[in-house]
C-alpha positions as CSV (number, residue, x, y, z in Angstrom):
1,M,-71.5,61.1,-58.0
2,A,-68.4,61.9,-56.0
3,L,-69.8,60.6,-52.9
4,Q,-71.0,57.3,-54.8
5,T,-67.5,56.8,-56.0
6,Q,-66.0,57.3,-52.6
7,S,-68.4,55.0,-51.1
8,Q,-67.6,52.3,-53.7
9,D,-63.8,52.8,-53.1
10,I,-64.4,52.4,-49.3
11,E,-66.3,49.2,-49.9
12,K,-63.6,47.9,-52.3
13,E,-60.7,48.6,-50.1
14,T,-62.8,47.1,-47.0
15,A,-63.6,44.0,-49.0
16,A,-59.9,43.5,-49.7
17,I,-59.1,43.8,-46.0
18,I,-61.9,41.4,-45.2
19,D,-60.6,38.9,-47.6
20,V,-57.2,38.7,-45.7
21,H,-58.8,38.2,-42.3
22,E,-62.3,36.5,-42.7
23,H,-61.0,32.9,-42.3
24,Q,-59.1,33.7,-39.1
25,E,-60.6,33.0,-35.9
26,G,-62.2,36.1,-34.4
27,P,-61.6,38.2,-37.5
28,L,-63.6,41.4,-36.5
29,L,-60.8,43.2,-34.5
30,P,-58.1,42.7,-37.1
31,I,-60.5,43.9,-39.8
32,L,-61.5,46.9,-37.8
33,H,-57.7,47.7,-37.1
34,D,-56.8,47.4,-40.8
35,V,-59.8,49.5,-41.9
36,Q,-58.8,52.2,-39.5
37,G,-55.3,52.1,-40.5
38,K,-56.3,52.5,-44.2
39,F,-58.7,55.4,-43.8
40,G,-57.8,56.8,-40.5
41,Y,-61.2,55.8,-39.1
42,V,-64.0,53.2,-39.7
43,P,-66.3,54.7,-42.2
44,E,-70.0,53.9,-42.0
45,D,-69.8,52.2,-45.4
46,A,-66.9,50.1,-44.3
47,L,-68.9,49.2,-41.1
48,L,-71.8,48.0,-43.3
49,K,-69.6,45.9,-45.6
50,I,-67.9,44.2,-42.4
51,A,-71.2,43.4,-40.8
52,D,-72.5,41.8,-44.1
53,R,-69.4,39.9,-45.0
54,L,-69.0,38.4,-41.3
55,N,-72.8,37.9,-40.9
56,L,-73.1,40.1,-38.0
57,S,-75.7,42.9,-37.3
58,R,-74.5,46.5,-37.6
59,A,-75.2,46.8,-34.0
60,E,-72.6,44.1,-33.1
61,V,-70.0,45.7,-35.2
62,H,-70.8,49.1,-33.9
63,G,-70.8,47.7,-30.2
64,T,-67.3,46.4,-30.7
65,M,-66.1,49.6,-32.1
66,S,-67.6,51.7,-29.3
67,F,-66.3,49.3,-26.6
68,Y,-62.6,49.9,-27.8
69,P,-61.9,53.7,-27.4
70,D,-59.2,53.8,-30.0
71,F,-61.7,53.0,-32.9
72,R,-63.1,56.2,-34.5
73,T,-66.1,56.8,-36.5
74,E,-64.8,60.2,-37.7
75,P,-61.4,61.2,-38.9
76,A,-59.1,62.6,-36.4
77,G,-57.1,65.7,-36.7
78,R,-53.4,65.4,-37.9
79,H,-52.2,65.0,-34.4
80,V,-53.9,63.2,-31.5
81,L,-53.2,64.3,-28.0
82,K,-54.2,61.7,-25.3
83,V,-54.2,62.9,-21.8
84,C,-54.2,60.6,-19.0
85,R,-57.3,60.8,-16.6
86,A,-56.3,58.0,-14.3
87,E,-56.0,58.4,-10.4
88,A,-52.3,58.8,-10.3
89,C,-52.3,61.7,-12.9
90,Q,-55.4,63.2,-11.2
91,S,-53.7,63.3,-7.9
92,M,-50.7,65.1,-9.5
93,G,-52.7,68.0,-11.0
94,G,-54.2,66.1,-13.9
95,E,-57.6,67.6,-13.6
96,K,-56.3,71.2,-13.9
97,L,-54.0,70.2,-16.8
98,A,-57.0,68.7,-18.7
99,D,-59.0,71.8,-18.0
100,D,-56.1,74.1,-19.1
101,I,-55.5,72.0,-22.4
102,Q,-59.2,72.1,-23.3
103,R,-59.3,75.7,-22.7
104,D,-56.2,76.6,-24.5
105,L,-57.1,74.4,-27.7
106,G,-60.8,75.6,-27.5
107,I,-62.1,72.0,-27.6
108,K,-63.5,69.4,-25.4
109,W,-62.8,65.7,-25.2
110,H,-63.2,63.7,-28.6
111,E,-63.1,67.0,-30.6
112,T,-60.8,68.5,-33.2
113,T,-59.5,71.9,-33.4
114,P,-61.3,73.9,-36.1
115,D,-58.0,73.9,-38.3
116,G,-58.1,70.0,-38.0
117,K,-54.6,69.9,-36.5
118,V,-55.1,68.4,-33.1
119,T,-57.7,65.8,-31.8
120,L,-58.1,65.7,-27.9
121,E,-58.9,62.3,-26.2
122,P,-59.0,61.2,-22.7
123,V,-57.1,57.9,-21.8
124,Y,-57.2,56.0,-18.6
125,C,-53.7,55.1,-17.8
126,L,-50.5,55.4,-20.0
127,G,-48.5,53.5,-17.5
128,L,-46.4,56.5,-16.7
129,C,-47.9,56.9,-13.1
130,S,-44.6,57.6,-11.4
131,C,-44.2,60.6,-14.0
132,A,-47.7,62.0,-13.5
133,P,-49.4,63.8,-15.1
134,A,-48.9,62.4,-18.5
135,A,-50.0,62.5,-22.0
136,M,-49.3,61.0,-25.4
137,L,-48.9,63.0,-28.5
138,D,-49.0,61.0,-31.8
139,G,-47.8,57.9,-30.0
140,D,-45.0,59.5,-28.0
141,L,-45.1,59.5,-24.3
142,H,-44.6,62.6,-22.0
143,G,-44.5,62.8,-18.4
144,R,-44.3,65.4,-15.5
145,L,-46.3,67.7,-17.8
146,D,-47.9,71.2,-16.9
147,E,-49.8,73.6,-19.1
148,E,-46.7,75.2,-20.5
149,A,-45.0,71.8,-21.5
150,V,-48.2,70.5,-23.2
151,L,-48.7,73.7,-25.1
152,K,-45.1,73.5,-26.3
153,L,-45.7,70.0,-27.4
154,V,-48.8,71.0,-29.3
155,E,-47.1,74.1,-30.9
156,E,-44.3,72.0,-32.1
157,V,-46.6,69.8,-34.1
158,K,-48.8,72.6,-35.4
């Protein structure tokens, strides 16, 4: 019964978000952003409600979500660490840094630590090319990183 109540709550909250945006031109992206802002991800029940109300197929909504890497279908950890994988960062040791981070956290890309504290994601340019390698932790940019500096950042938020 709790799952049914949760599903109904998600549908109700999603319907309210759709009501705000459905008369705009191209409402899908603003709706997805607001749903993710509300729940921390886009639940399956919300995706179905969005597709139904916008007269889109589930595949169209899912395709839009999968095209944009910031949309999630599962909740993230309390903190999100995004590590730059672009060429400038790679040339300055980014590959080793990425390997070190994955090893030290015990997770791979798009995974969350078992304690639910950190989700690790690759990004392709944070705009800090002159300060490579770079990462973003909870929206804060950090450059000229090495393994020790990243681990210190992660420990501060744990």
